[in-house]
One Martini backbone bead per residue (centre of mass of N, CA, C, O) as a GRO file, in nm:
protein
  300
    1MET     BB    1  -0.590   6.036  -3.463
    2ASN     BB    2  -0.418   6.188  -3.193
    3TYR     BB    3  -0.295   6.107  -2.858
    4LEU     BB    4  -0.258   6.203  -2.497
    5THR     BB    5  -0.173   6.021  -2.203
    6TYR     BB    6  -0.202   6.078  -1.856
    7SER     BB    7  -0.034   5.912  -1.573
    8TYR     BB    8  -0.122   5.899  -1.234
    9LEU     BB    9   0.013   5.760  -0.952
   10LEU     BB   10  -0.160   5.625  -0.679
   11THR     BB   11   0.021   5.373  -0.706
   12PRO     BB   12   0.240   5.155  -0.734
   13LEU     BB   13   0.438   5.027  -1.018
   14HIS     BB   14   0.436   4.697  -1.158
   15THR     BB   15   0.558   4.581  -1.475
   16GLY     BB   16   0.761   4.382  -1.527
   17ALA     BB   17   0.999   4.141  -1.635
   18SER     BB   18   1.177   3.926  -1.851
   19SER     BB   19   1.383   3.914  -1.601
   20GLU     BB   20   1.576   3.762  -1.337
   21ALA     BB   21   1.789   3.834  -1.040
   22GLY     BB   22   1.750   3.611  -0.848
   23ASN     BB   23   1.552   3.780  -0.595
   24LEU     BB   24   1.491   3.990  -0.823
   25MET     BB   25   1.197   4.182  -0.896
   26GLY     BB   26   1.170   4.349  -1.158
   27ILE     BB   27   1.147   4.598  -1.411
   28ALA     BB   28   1.073   4.759  -1.676
   29ARG     BB   29   1.327   4.852  -1.923
   30GLU     BB   30   1.513   5.036  -2.103
   31VAL     BB   31   1.781   4.948  -2.285
   32HIS     BB   32   1.937   5.242  -2.327
   33THR     BB   33   1.856   5.383  -2.019
   34GLU     BB   34   1.700   5.223  -1.769
   35PHE     BB   35   1.424   5.319  -1.770
   36PRO     BB   36   1.131   5.308  -1.658
   37TYR     BB   37   0.827   5.137  -1.784
   38LEU     BB   38   0.525   5.101  -1.989
   39PRO     BB   39   0.421   4.880  -2.188
   40SER     BB   40   0.212   4.861  -2.455
   41SER     BB   41   0.107   4.572  -2.402
   42SER     BB   42  -0.014   4.641  -2.125
   43LEU     BB   43  -0.202   4.859  -2.211
   44ARG     BB   44  -0.364   4.709  -2.430
   45GLY     BB   45  -0.461   4.471  -2.259
   46LYS     BB   46  -0.620   4.635  -2.046
   47ILE     BB   47  -0.802   4.797  -2.241
   48ARG     BB   48  -0.928   4.559  -2.386
   49SER     BB   49  -1.055   4.411  -2.142
   50THR     BB   50  -1.235   4.651  -2.062
   51LEU     BB   51  -1.391   4.671  -2.341
   52GLU     BB   52  -1.494   4.373  -2.353
   53ALA     BB   53  -1.688   4.417  -2.104
   54ILE     BB   54  -1.860   4.650  -2.250
   55GLN     BB   55  -1.786   4.578  -2.585
   56PRO     BB   56  -1.770   4.275  -2.720
   57ASP     BB   57  -1.862   4.315  -3.028
   58GLU     BB   58  -1.638   4.557  -3.094
   59ALA     BB   59  -1.346   4.499  -2.981
   60GLY     BB   60  -1.237   4.299  -3.193
   61VAL     BB   61  -1.241   4.495  -3.435
   62PHE     BB   62  -1.077   4.728  -3.303
   63PHE     BB   63  -0.812   4.541  -3.212
   64GLY     BB   64  -0.836   4.270  -3.337
   65GLU     BB   65  -0.847   3.958  -3.425
   66ARG     BB   66  -0.789   3.659  -3.320
   67ILE     BB   67  -0.680   3.349  -3.320
   68LYS     BB   68  -0.956   3.141  -3.446
   69ASP     BB   69  -1.083   2.876  -3.593
   70GLY     BB   70  -0.856   2.921  -3.833
   71GLN     BB   71  -0.837   3.219  -3.828
   72GLN     BB   72  -0.721   3.515  -3.909
   73PRO     BB   73  -0.591   3.789  -3.822
   74THR     BB   74  -0.673   4.129  -3.756
   75GLU     BB   75  -0.679   4.458  -3.805
   76GLY     BB   76  -0.677   4.733  -3.630
   77GLU     BB   77  -0.788   5.083  -3.504
   78VAL     BB   78  -0.544   5.083  -3.287
   79TRP     BB   79  -0.274   5.255  -3.106
   80PHE     BB   80   0.022   5.198  -2.887
   81ALA     BB   81   0.249   5.331  -2.670
   82ASP     BB   82   0.466   5.382  -2.454
   83ALA     BB   83   0.513   5.453  -2.111
   84THR     BB   84   0.671   5.748  -1.997
   85LEU     BB   85   0.856   5.966  -1.837
   86LEU     BB   86   0.806   6.299  -1.674
   87LEU     BB   87   0.753   6.264  -1.353
   88PHE     BB   88   0.951   6.245  -1.042
   89PRO     BB   89   0.962   6.147  -0.716
   90ILE     BB   90   1.146   6.318  -0.448
   91ALA     BB   91   1.299   6.333  -0.169
   92SER     BB   92   1.290   6.606   0.088
   93TYR     BB   93   1.414   6.768   0.363
   94SER     BB   94   1.293   7.071   0.279
   95HIS     BB   95   1.011   6.962   0.082
   96GLN     BB   96   0.958   6.647   0.125
   97PHE     BB   97   0.868   6.668  -0.201
   98VAL     BB   98   0.958   6.628  -0.550
   99TRP     BB   99   0.981   6.701  -0.897
  100ILE     BB  100   1.146   6.542  -1.165
  101THR     BB  101   1.336   6.635  -1.458
  102CYS     BB  102   1.437   6.644  -1.814
  103PRO     BB  103   1.529   6.707  -2.133
  104MET     BB  104   1.460   6.425  -2.238
  105TRP     BB  105   1.168   6.401  -2.140
  106LEU     BB  106   1.073   6.669  -2.270
  107SER     BB  107   1.144   6.593  -2.564
  108ARG     BB  108   0.957   6.350  -2.585
  109TRP     BB  109   0.701   6.505  -2.530
  110ASN     BB  110   0.744   6.722  -2.777
  111ARG     BB  111   0.710   6.527  -3.014
  112TRP     BB  112   0.387   6.553  -2.978
  113LEU     BB  113   0.332   6.858  -2.935
  114GLN     BB  114   0.501   7.057  -3.121
  115ASP     BB  115   0.650   7.303  -2.962
  116GLU     BB  116   0.861   7.556  -3.035
  117GLU     BB  117   0.892   7.709  -2.766
  118LEU     BB  118   0.955   7.463  -2.593
  119GLN     BB  119   1.206   7.365  -2.749
  120LYS     BB  120   1.381   7.615  -2.696
  121LEU     BB  121   1.377   7.583  -2.388
  122ILE     BB  122   1.510   7.303  -2.372
  123VAL     BB  123   1.776   7.387  -2.509
  124GLU     BB  124   1.847   7.598  -2.296
  125TRP     BB  125   1.849   7.409  -2.051
  126ARG     BB  126   2.062   7.210  -2.152
  127SER     BB  127   2.292   7.413  -2.175
  128LEU     BB  128   2.295   7.506  -1.878
  129LEU     BB  129   2.339   7.208  -1.752
  130ASN     BB  130   2.621   7.156  -1.925
  131LYS     BB  131   2.758   7.371  -1.789
  132LYS     BB  132   2.985   7.518  -1.618
  133PRO     BB  133   3.000   7.728  -1.352
  134ASP     BB  134   3.229   7.919  -1.492
  135GLU     BB  135   3.006   7.943  -1.754
  136GLY     BB  136   2.703   7.967  -1.615
  137GLY     BB  137   2.612   7.717  -1.493
  138LYS     BB  138   2.369   7.467  -1.381
  139LYS     BB  139   2.217   7.208  -1.185
  140ALA     BB  140   1.935   7.370  -1.188
  141LEU     BB  141   1.580   7.403  -1.217
  142ALA     BB  142   1.331   7.600  -1.025
  143SER     BB  143   1.015   7.637  -0.824
  144VAL     BB  144   1.145   7.631  -0.552
  145PRO     BB  145   1.147   7.755  -0.254
  146GLY     BB  146   1.440   7.898  -0.160
  147ASN     BB  147   1.806   7.846  -0.092
  148GLN     BB  148   1.746   7.531  -0.037
  149ILE     BB  149   1.797   7.187  -0.169
  150TYR     BB  150   1.696   6.861  -0.085
  151LEU     BB  151   1.815   6.540  -0.248
  152GLN     BB  152   1.878   6.267  -0.121
  153GLY     BB  153   2.173   6.417  -0.014
  154ALA     BB  154   2.148   6.651  -0.198
  155LEU     BB  155   2.279   6.991  -0.244
  156LEU     BB  156   2.114   7.305  -0.317
  157ASN     BB  157   2.208   7.607  -0.380
  158SER     BB  158   2.133   7.914  -0.503
  159GLU     BB  159   2.388   7.900  -0.713
  160ASP     BB  160   2.284   7.614  -0.849
  161PHE     BB  161   2.007   7.761  -0.923
  162GLN     BB  162   1.723   7.831  -1.136
  163SER     BB  163   1.452   7.991  -1.208
  164ILE     BB  164   1.135   7.941  -1.326
  165ASP     BB  165   0.945   8.075  -1.539
  166SER     BB  166   0.606   8.155  -1.505
  167LYS     BB  167   0.592   8.191  -1.849
  168ALA     BB  168   0.654   7.931  -1.947
  169ALA     BB  169   0.559   7.693  -2.183
  170CYS     BB  170   0.505   7.447  -1.984
  171TRP     BB  171   0.257   7.534  -1.801
  172ASN     BB  172   0.019   7.489  -1.992
  173TYR     BB  173   0.063   7.175  -2.002
  174PHE     BB  174   0.067   7.107  -1.696
  175GLN     BB  175  -0.242   7.179  -1.649
  176LYS     BB  176  -0.335   6.892  -1.796
  177LEU     BB  177  -0.268   6.735  -1.557
  178PRO     BB  178  -0.318   6.513  -1.328
  179ASP     BB  179  -0.344   6.618  -0.970
  180SER     BB  180  -0.452   6.454  -0.739
  181ASN     BB  181  -0.591   6.663  -0.546
  182ASP     BB  182  -0.350   6.894  -0.552
  183ILE     BB  183  -0.061   6.761  -0.530
  184LEU     BB  184   0.035   6.887  -0.804
  185ASP     BB  185   0.281   7.135  -0.717
  186LEU     BB  186   0.474   7.272  -0.954
  187GLU     BB  187   0.507   7.579  -0.870
  188ASN     BB  188   0.676   7.442  -0.592
  189LYS     BB  189   0.792   7.125  -0.716
  190LEU     BB  190   1.008   7.183  -0.955
  191ILE     BB  191   1.280   6.994  -1.119
  192ILE     BB  192   1.555   7.051  -1.339
  193LEU     BB  193   1.779   6.820  -1.471
  194SER     BB  194   2.005   6.645  -1.573
  195ASN     BB  195   2.017   6.345  -1.718
  196ASP     BB  196   2.213   6.211  -1.516
  197ASP     BB  197   2.087   6.306  -1.244
  198CYS     BB  198   1.806   6.190  -1.301
  199ALA     BB  199   1.890   5.894  -1.326
  200GLY     BB  200   2.011   5.861  -1.041
  201LEU     BB  201   1.751   5.944  -0.875
  202THR     BB  202   1.560   5.735  -0.993
  203GLU     BB  203   1.707   5.483  -0.888
  204ILE     BB  204   1.684   5.566  -0.586
  205GLY     BB  205   1.351   5.615  -0.600
  206LEU     BB  206   1.281   5.338  -0.606
  207GLN     BB  207   1.077   5.088  -0.510
  208ARG     BB  208   1.162   4.859  -0.235
  209GLU     BB  209   1.075   4.515  -0.152
  210VAL     BB  210   1.066   4.264   0.100
  211ARG     BB  211   0.973   3.920   0.066
  212VAL     BB  212   0.830   3.664   0.283
  213ALA     BB  213   0.784   3.330   0.317
  214LEU     BB  214   0.555   3.145   0.512
  215GLY     BB  215   0.565   2.871   0.743
  216ASP     BB  216   0.453   2.573   0.903
  217GLU     BB  217   0.625   2.503   1.224
  218LYS     BB  218   0.515   2.379   1.496
  219GLY     BB  219   0.289   2.623   1.502
  220GLN     BB  220   0.485   2.815   1.337
  221LYS     BB  221   0.591   3.108   1.186
  222VAL     BB  222   0.826   3.064   0.919
  223ALA     BB  223   1.093   3.101   0.726
  224LYS     BB  224   1.167   2.997   0.435
  225HIS     BB  225   1.411   2.872   0.259
  226GLY     BB  226   1.485   3.123   0.028
  227SER     BB  227   1.180   3.276   0.050
  228PHE     BB  228   1.279   3.552  -0.105
  229ARG     BB  229   1.208   3.893  -0.228
  230SER     BB  230   1.273   4.166  -0.449
  231GLU     BB  231   1.076   4.456  -0.520
  232GLU     BB  232   0.992   4.664  -0.782
  233ALA     BB  233   0.886   5.019  -0.816
  234ILE     BB  234   0.695   5.273  -0.912
  235PRO     BB  235   0.609   5.543  -0.762
  236SER     BB  236   0.403   5.728  -0.635
  237GLU     BB  237   0.334   6.038  -0.822
  238THR     BB  238   0.388   5.958  -1.092
  239VAL     BB  239   0.442   6.071  -1.439
  240LEU     BB  240   0.300   5.960  -1.735
  241PHE     BB  241   0.317   5.890  -2.096
  242PHE     BB  242   0.093   5.816  -2.388
  243PRO     BB  243   0.061   5.745  -2.711
  244TRP     BB  244  -0.226   5.752  -2.940
  245GLY     BB  245  -0.439   5.599  -3.204
  246LEU     BB  246  -0.657   5.634  -3.490
  247LYS     BB  247  -0.801   5.462  -3.735
  248PRO     BB  248  -0.971   5.416  -3.993
  249ALA     BB  249  -1.279   5.305  -4.043
  250LYS     BB  250  -1.435   5.057  -4.212
  251ASP     BB  251  -1.690   5.061  -3.995
  252GLU     BB  252  -1.834   5.283  -3.794
  253GLU     BB  253  -2.071   5.114  -3.667
  254LYS     BB  254  -1.889   4.878  -3.537
  255THR     BB  255  -1.703   5.116  -3.348
  256LYS     BB  256  -1.849   5.355  -3.207
  257LYS     BB  257  -1.884   5.274  -2.904
  258VAL     BB  258  -1.587   5.195  -2.836
  259ARG     BB  259  -1.467   5.475  -2.892
  260GLU     BB  260  -1.622   5.617  -2.667
  261CYS     BB  261  -1.518   5.443  -2.433
  262LEU     BB  262  -1.217   5.502  -2.461
  263SER     BB  263  -1.230   5.806  -2.397
  264LYS     BB  264  -1.345   5.762  -2.113
  265ILE     BB  265  -1.135   5.565  -1.969
  266LEU     BB  266  -0.890   5.780  -2.041
  267ASN     BB  267  -1.044   5.970  -1.792
  268GLU     BB  268  -0.979   5.757  -1.573
  269ARG     BB  269  -0.946   5.480  -1.379
  270LEU     BB  270  -0.659   5.258  -1.378
  271GLN     BB  271  -0.508   4.926  -1.399
  272PHE     BB  272  -0.165   4.837  -1.399
  273GLY     BB  273   0.002   4.564  -1.415
  274GLY     BB  274   0.105   4.410  -1.138
  275LEU     BB  275  -0.011   4.329  -0.831
  276GLU     BB  276  -0.328   4.375  -0.787
  277GLY     BB  277  -0.378   4.249  -0.495
  278LEU     BB  278  -0.183   4.507  -0.383
  279GLY     BB  279  -0.271   4.777  -0.545
  280ARG     BB  280  -0.128   4.806  -0.805
  281GLY     BB  281  -0.145   5.056  -1.069
  282TRP     BB  282  -0.301   5.307  -1.000
  283THR     BB  283  -0.470   5.548  -1.216
  284ALA     BB  284  -0.481   5.877  -1.332
  285ASN     BB  285  -0.653   6.007  -1.625
  286THR     BB  286  -0.552   6.215  -1.914
  287THR     BB  287  -0.683   6.333  -2.229
  288VAL     BB  288  -0.543   6.454  -2.537
  289ASN     BB  289  -0.565   6.640  -2.829
  290LEU     BB  290  -0.372   6.640  -3.104
  291ASN     BB  291  -0.233   6.949  -3.271
  292SER     BB  292   0.030   6.982  -3.480
  293GLN     BB  293  -0.033   7.236  -3.659
  294GLN     BB  294  -0.065   7.433  -3.385
  295GLY     BB  295   0.092   7.328  -3.123
  296ASN     BB  296  -0.155   7.188  -2.966
  297VAL     BB  297  -0.400   7.113  -2.708
  298ASP     BB  298  -0.690   6.917  -2.640
  299ASN     BB  299  -0.945   6.799  -2.500
  300ALA     BB  300  -1.106   6.484  -2.538
   0.00000   0.00000   0.00000
């Protein structure tokens, strides 16, 4: 049984990187695209620790026993994939802020939804965004009202974008996203850009903060020499998704309760990533049950 969980960032998410450059405390990025993401190891670790606190007797069997007391590790009954971007918030001088996405993100999403109508629509959008203006191409597709859209310095005039059909196949699936108290107003704030433009605006839109360590010198708080760093984070209001699945249980009675708890917590709020003491990484989650044979999803 396979599932798809949507995570709406209530606070910025710092995922942590495997290396740092100078004083830059970066975030985890995909090697081939440079897009930020939440590694499956972080997801699994947080979810496991949460379930171990609720069902300690079953969690070990469910996730797989660790090496201890000379015993070999065991295979678990659940798997998790990386959480990748679906919708990214971008500041707009004309509309406060909007969410952007691109054919690549939508295609990744539809790998799991397996909706033929949605895939045809994504191919159509990709073709339209890749064409030159004199060939009938557009710079964007949008649900945003108005004749002009400002995107952090970029200006889209009415001839640069095409409206998204209100009956397009994507809307049915977007309704299943966690909306964070009606903030996610995609019917009026969604923009689909080319892969390249989306990548550029995503990089600009990452949250960056400079932190300085203070020391006590002669009764005054002063900045210590060289003790500053710049931290990156995925901004709040971003929507990510991650697929996960359950393997057949070797003994259903041994993991029955923990399976029920897993379904419950993946429809609640969870905190992922680092800098937990600063309130980073709080997410609102919604999980749907994938039904690939019918090309649709149901709530888990």
